[in-house]
N, C-alpha and C positions, 0 to 999 in steps of 0.2 A: 169881896172883890170890888175894886173901883171900876165904875163904868161912866159913860158920858151920855148926854142927850143926843140921840141920833139925828134929829132935824138940825140942831145947831152945828153938828160935825159936818153933815152933808153940805149945808149952806156955806160954811167956811171953805170947803174944798171947791165948790162951784163958783164962789165969788172970785176965786183966783185961777179959774180954768184957762184963761187966755186963749180962747178959741178951740179948746180941746173938744173932740166929739165925745159924747157920753152915751153909753149903753147901760140900760138898767135891767136888773133882774126882776123876776115876777113878784108882784105884791108890794110889800112895804118899801123896798128900795125905790120902786117907781113912784110911790106916793111921796117919799122924801125928796126925790129930785124934782118932782112937779111942785111941791110946796115951796121949794127954793126959787122957782120961776120956770114956767113953761117956755121952751125955746125950740127953734127949728132944728138945732143940732143935738137935741135929746132924742134918742131912739129907745122908746119904751117897748119892752117885750110883754106880750099878753099870751098866756097859754103856751109858754115855751120854757117850762120849768127845767132848769139845768142848762139852758142854752146861752146865757149871757156871756160867759167867759169865751166860748168859742165864736160867738158872733163878734165879740170884740177882737179876737185874733184875726178873723177874716177881714174885718174892717181895717185893722192896723196894717195888714198885708196889702190890701187894696189901696190904702191911702197912706203910704209910708212917710209923706211929708207932714202929716197931721198927727197930733198926739191923741190917743184914744184912752178914755178912762171908763172902766167897767165898774159900776156900783151894784153889788149884789149882796145877798144875805148868806148866812152860814148854812141854812137848810138847802138853798139852791146850789151852793158850791159843793156841799156834800153829795148832791145828786150828780154833779159834774166832776167828781173827784179826778177822773182820768184827764180832764182838760189841763190840769196843772202840768202833767208830763208832756202833753202835746205842745203846750205853749213854751215850755222850757226847751224842747227840741227845736221848735221854730225860731226861737230867740228874737222876737221883734224888739226893736229898741224904742218903740213908741207906744207901748202898751203897759198900762197900770191897772191892776186889779185892786179894788177896795172891797173888802169883805166886812159887812156890818154884822157883827157877831153878838147876838143876845143869848146865845146858848139854848135857843128854843126854836121850834117850828111855829112861828107866829101866825102863819096863814091857816093853819089847820087845828088850832086849839091850844097853842103854847106848850106842846109836849117838849120835854127836854131833848136837846140835840146832842150829837156825839162830841161837840166841842166842849160841853160841860163835863165830859168824861176824859178829857186829855188830848183830843185830836186838835192839833195846832197847825193851822194852815200856813202860817209864816215859816215854821220849821220844816214843814213838808215841801213848800216851794223852794226854800233854801237848799234842801237836800236834792231837789230835782234840778237845780242849777239856775234859779232866778238870780238876776244881778243884784237885787236888794229886796229884803223883806224885813218886816218889823210888826210888833204888836203894840198898839197905842191904847192908852186908858184915860187920857185927859184931853180937853179941848186945847190946852197949851201945846200938846204934842201935835195936834191936828194943824194948828197954826204953822208949826215948823214943817210939817208934811206938805202943806199947801205951797210953801216956797220951794221945797225940794222937788215937787212934781213939775216945776217949771224948768228944771235942769235936764240936760240930756242924760239918758241912761244907756248903759252898755248892754242892756238886755231887758227882759220883762221884769216888772217889780210887782210885789204883792204886799199889801198892808192890811192888817186886821184891826178894825176899830171895835173895841169892846164897848158895847152900848147897853143901856138899861133895857130890861125885858119888860116891854109895855106895848100895848096896842094903842097907837095914837089915832086921832080922827083921820080918815082917809082924805087925801087931796088927789082926786082922780084926774089923771091925764087923759087925753083923747083915747078912746077905746077902739076906734076905727083903724085897723091895722093898715089898710090901704092908704088912708089919709096920712098916718104917721110915716109910712114908707115913702110916699111921694113927697111929703114935706121935707124929709131928711135928704132924699135924692136931689131935690131942687136946691137945697142949701149947698150941696156939694157940686152943683152945676151939671148934674146928670139928667138925662131924659126921664120923664115920669110917664106912667101908663095908667 
């Protein structure tokens, strides 16, 4: 199976984000986003396994004029399986889910995940009614996706990036949840507490 380097793929997407708000899933997706550059418009989730997609939905609904990108892993998205149905029904036009799929639970010891046994998030999201879905296996495809994400969508989109199964050195974003929340709220021009 052809796979790509996760950090290169995430960096390509973030380099072309054009002001999009980014929500990260627990663990490696947070490290990947942080490695590409810590920013006030990155919302890192700590201790919220399975929450990234629905936090992204809430943010997309609360900030309809902004594009929201959720970058999460296959293990977290498996835990939040039902979020695909909820997002499909809500049908936000400004939400993109990027699932980094290494077919393993990287944070708990690299056990094989369900995606290695045929569970395909892109096909599940398409069946649920997402506006666009795809599975990508090369950095060239990520380049095209980065351009596509700049375009208006008629509903939520989900893209699976097949990445190499490896544990890279951690690039740790701030772990103070109050700081991350307040920094993000300030970026949006909202009151902080």
